[in-house]
N, C-alpha and C positions, 0 to 999 in steps of 0.2 A: 559840535561838527559841522559845517556848512557843505547842503549840499546843494548844489547848481541844479535848477529846472531848466529845461525846454522851452522854451517860449510858443505860446500857442498860437498856428498858423491862421493867418483869416481862414476863416471856412468853417469854423466849427470841429467837433471831434472827428466827421468822419474826414478835412483835411488832413489830419496827422499822418503819417503810413505805421507808427505804428498802433494805431487804436482804428484802422480804416477796415469799413466794411465789405465787403463782395457789392460790385457796383456794375452796372449799366455803363455804356457804351457813351451813352446819353447823362449820366451823372445819377441817373436813377436808384436807390440803394433799396435791400430787400425790406418788405416792413416788419416793425417790429414783434408782430402778432407770428410771421412766418418765423424770425430768430429763435423766438421763445418755443414753439414747436417743435424747431428744430433742436433746439438744445435739451429739454423734456425729453425728446425722441434720445437724442445720444445718450441720457442719464438712464432711461431705460431698458436701453440695449443692454449698456455696459454690465447692470444688474441680470441679467436675463442669461439662462442657461439651457432651456428648453430651445430646441431647433425648430418646431413650428411652432412657439412662440416669437419669436426671435422673428423669422421668415412673417408672421401674420403683420406682427409691429411693424415691418419694414416696407412694408406692402400700404398700409395702413398711414403713415407717416407721409410715405411719398405721394400720396393722393390729398393728403391734408396740408400741408406746405404748398402745393401748387394751385390748390383751388381744383381737382379734377375730378372729374364726374367718376370715373375709376381707375383702380393701379393693380400692375401686375407684376411677379417675380418670377421670372426665367429661370432655370439653374443648368448649368452646364453638366452634362453625361460625358463623363470624361472616355468612356468606353467608346461613344460612336460618335462623339462630337457635338449631336444634337442638342438643340435647347428646349428643355422641358416645364410647359408651364408647373410652377409644383403651388403658387396662391396668386387666389386673383380674385377682384373686388366689382362689384356693380351685379347689372341682371342676368350678365353673360358669366358670371364667375365660376361657379359651378362649371358649366358645360365645359369651360375649356381647360380644367385640371387635367393632366396627365398625358394633355395633347402636345404631339411634339414639334420640332420645326427642324429643317435639314441645314447643315449647315450651310451660313451663307443666306438664307432662306428671308424674304423680307426685309423691313427695317431692323427689327431685331435681331436678324442673322448678319447686316452689315456690318452691326456694331459690336456684336460679339468678335467679327473677324477683323476688325480694325480696332476694335477697343479705344473707341472715341466715342465721347455722348454726341446723339441727335439730336435737331430741333425742328421737325416739321407740321406749317400749319395748315396744308391740305395734301394730305397721304392721298388723295386721288390722282394729285397730278406728276405725284414722284415715282419714276421707273423701277427703284429699289420694289416699293409697296410689293403684297403678297397679299390680296382677301382672301383668300381662301378660311381662313380662321373667321372673318364675318361671315361669309355664306355658311356655313357651319352653326354659327351660333346665334345667327341675324341679330347678330350686333353693329350698328353703323361707328367706325371708327373716322374721325375727321383730323382729330389733332393728334400729335403724340410724340413726348421728350424720353427719349431713353437713352439712359447711360452705362455704362460696364459697370461691373461689379468686380473689383480687384483685391486681392491680395498677396503683398510682396510677388506684383508683378504676374499672378497666376490669377488666370480668369475665373471667380465663379459662377459669374450667371449675367442678367441682363434686368435692370430694375425701369418701370416703365410708370408713366403718366398719362392716361388718355382720355382726351376730351374735356376742355378748358370749361368750369361751368358758366352758366349767364351768356355763354356763347362768346365768350373772349379768346384772345388768344394768348398763345403760351409763349413767350419774352427771355431773355437772355436768362433775367433773375431766376424764373425757374429755371434754369437748367442749369446753373451755380449752384442752387439748393439741391438741387438731384447729384452734383457730384459730391456735393459736401455728405447728403444724406448718403452715399454709396459710399465713401471711405468709410464711413462709421459702421457701414451696412457687412463689410466686408470682414472687419476684425471682428465685431459681434459675429456674423455665420461660422465664422473659422473656431472663436471660440467655442460656439455652440456645439461644434460638430466634433470637434478633439474632447469637449468633456460626452458629450454621448458616446464617444467612444473609448475613453475611458471607464463609465458607467456601463459599457456593456460587456467590455474587457473582465471588470468587476465582478460583475454577475455571473460571468460566465467563471470565472474562476473558484467565486463562491460556493456555484453548484458543485463543482466536481471537487472543491476541498470539502463538502459536506455529504457529497455521495461516495466518498471514497471507502472501499476496503478496509485499509490498513488506518489506524490510526494516525494523526498527524497536530502538530504543535506549532505554532509559530511565537517564537520568544523573541525579548530583545536582547541588548547587546550584555547586560545583567541576569541574564537568565530569565525573567519572570516572564509568563505566560501572556500572550497578548491573544492569541483565536486558540481554539482546539475543536475540531470535529464532532462528529456525531461519534464515527466508531472509536477514536481518542480517548471520549469521556467514558464512553461504554466500558474500556478496558481498564481503565484507569480509577473506575468508578466514582467518577467524580463532576460536581455539576459546571458547567464551561462558564458560569457567570462567577460561581465562589471561586473559581482555579484563572481569575484574571486577574492579572497585577501580583500573582504571587510565582516564587519560586518553584519550580516541579518537586523539593525534595516536602516543601512545605504542601503543595497541593493535594502528592501522592503520598504521604505518610510512611504508610505500610509497605511500600516498595522501597529495597535494598538496591542503589543507582552504582554501578559499577560501569568505567572510574565516573569518582566524586560527581556529581553534577555540575561543582564553580571552574573544577579543572579541567571538564568536556567544553565547556561555553567559552572559557580562555584558549583555548587551544586554536590556532590558525586554521587548520584545513578538516576534512569531513571525520567525523571521529565516530566510532562505533561504540554504542551503548546497549550496556544488559541490563533490565529491571526486573528481579525477583521477589516474589509475594510470595513469604515462608508461611504466615499466619494463615489459616483457613486450609482452605483450596489451592494449593503449589500453582502458580502462575507466573510463567515465563515471558517477557518480553523483551524483544530483540529490535533494534531499529540502529539508524546514526541519523546523527548532528551534522548540518551543513551550514552554511553561510547562504544569505539569500540579500536582494536590494541592492547589490553593491556591496555588503558587508553591514547594511544598516543592520541587518536583524538573522534570525536563525530559523533554521527548519527541522525539526524532528520528526521523522517517520517512522513509525515501528508497529511491529505485527507479533501475534502471539505466535511463540513456537513450541509452546509446552507439551502438545502431542507429539508433535517433530523429534522432539528430544527426549520421548519416552521412547517412539519407534524407533530411535535410534541405541539408546540405549539397552532395549531388547535385543536389536539385533546384535551387538557387540556379547552379552549373556550369552546367546543364541551359539555364534562363531564359537565363545570362548568353550561352552560346557563341549559343541562335538568335535574340538580339537583336542580337546582333555581325554574323552572317551575312545576319541581314536585313538590315540598314544598306547594306549592299554596294549591291544594286540598287536600294533607295530614293534612295539620290543620284543616281544616272544620271534615276530616275523624276520626281523632284523639281526636278530641275536643268535637263532638257531641256525638261519640260513647260511651261514657262513661255515658252521661245524658241520653241516652235513655235506659239505662241498670239499670237506678233507676228506671223506669215507674215498677208497682207492679202488673201490668195489662197485663203483658206479657205472652204468651205461650212459655214453655218448645224448640220449635221450634227454635220459636226466638227471645231468650233467646241466643241461641248457635250460633246463624246466626250475632245476635249485637257482640256477643263474639270473634267470628271467625273473623270478621271485624276490630275489636279491635288490636286485637292480631295482624294481617296480617299486620293492618296500622301502628302500631309501628316499623315492623319489617322489611316493608318497608321503614320506615323514618329512621331507621338506616344502611339504602344500600345506602341512599342518601346523610346522613351524611360521610357516607365511601368516598363516590365517591367524594365529596369536598373535604373531606382533604387530599386525592390523588391530584384530581388536584390543593388544594394549595402546600403540598408539593413538587410537580412539576415544578411550575411555579418560571419564575426568578426572581420574585418582591419578594419572600418570605425572610423574614427579623428573625430572632431568636434573642430576647431579654432575655437574661438568668437573672433570679431573684430568689429571695429566700422565701422559702413557707415552709409549715407545712403540714407533710403528715400525717395519721393516719395510718399505715402499715397493724394494726390486732386489732381485738376485746382486749379489755381489759381481758374479760374472757376465750375463746374459744383459742385466737388465730389465730383467721380466719382470712381474709381479708373482710373490710365490704362489704357489696354488695349496688347497686346503682338501684335504681326504678326511672321511668317516672311519670307523672302523669295518673292517669288510673290504676294503679299499673301495667304494663308492664318495664321489664325491659333495663334498659338503661343506659345513660354515664352523667344522671342532676345532683338528690339529693340522696346525699349519707344515705341508710338507717343502720342502727345497726342492729347487730346479734339479733337473740331471743335469745340469752343468754346473752345479757346486758342488766346489772340495767334500761337503761332508756328502753327498749323494754319489759322486762317481771311487771306483776303487783307487786302492794306494797300488803306485808305480812301483815296482820293484826298484832296488838299489841297481841302477845300473854301472856295470863294471868299469876300471879302467880301459884306456886308450890300448895300453900295451896287454891287457887281457883279452881283449874283444877278438888281438889281432890274429886271424886266420882260423875264427870262430866262429860260429853260428849265431847271431845275437837274441836274446834268451826269447822265445815264445809265450802265447797265451795258448790258453785249451784249446784253440782251434789251432795249432800250427803255426799262426798268420804274425808277421806282425802288428802291434795293436799301437792306432795313435790316439795320444788322448788331445783333447784340442781346447 
């Protein structure tokens, strides 16, 4: 297959728009050594992620490619809008570090405000020049090339080359080289900043992960351990290095896991997990397995609940014991109080006293029953066996729930008592005579002598 090639235009390589290098208005191009230095700097910056090293290399490269006596890099303080001398070379390099320029102050402030490059070969004759830094450092600035350092339209700082060596003058070629370097520096500085931020966050998370009092495991989607903190390794009795890459069932075989580890890892949402070690001293670990990293891994946070489980068991046993001990005297109280109330010779005071004993005894009985029910529900051995049953939800007449009574008349939870409107609780209506039988006669009366109405 034939590929046509473009014919070379007169003038050599630089005359081709595809391969042309930056050139001046007069036709002069950058020197090969400057381009080679810029290329090496670009490679070095792309491979470096330490912010301090990147800033130093950018500043040194700026001075080298332009043949300047000194270079400086000023970073923007986004909180105040000021330019801060971060890195500087030359005799006054250490003196200007951390010095600040107000927004718009001096030539560097003008470059930051306009976001345009600036070339000045006689700074003393420029009205924008601010000699404050020279007076403070005793450094004479004669010439300056300053370009803004941008990243995706956001200003990061200003890069400067100061005083051409051998008494020369900066030209447009130097300005263009500085612009090319500033473009590379913007990307390198932002990458280094993001990497430093990510590394700091990772160190913070690692410190928090290691200092957690609860055990923590980071496992992959297959349930294999990627990280384990100190507390987790201590609770499980394993070594972090030996557990890495293994499933939790393999790393801690002495523990029985419920639900099974494979099923817990495959579950989509947070899953409560319990681990019990029966061999030796009993140990109960309880935690939750949840997804992290947008679903790319799982985090299992757990703690030792052996002591709290033991305290709960002691509390339940105590309540059960006290409840059973209290029921023995309560049987006598609630059983004999109604019998004593049937005595016709009791005085009013005695009757009120026995009634109070009966009622309070029934109330105490109910409290004991509730304690027993609570202890039963909280017990580990409670088993629920659902079965079908028929329940009368309301009275057939007034649609109210039927009440329940205890033996002796107190309310409780033993035998259902129908509502007073129920046919079973109403007195039977006597058979009414016919119209002929009642004509001229008084209608049938109740015990009180008044006509009784049944609703």
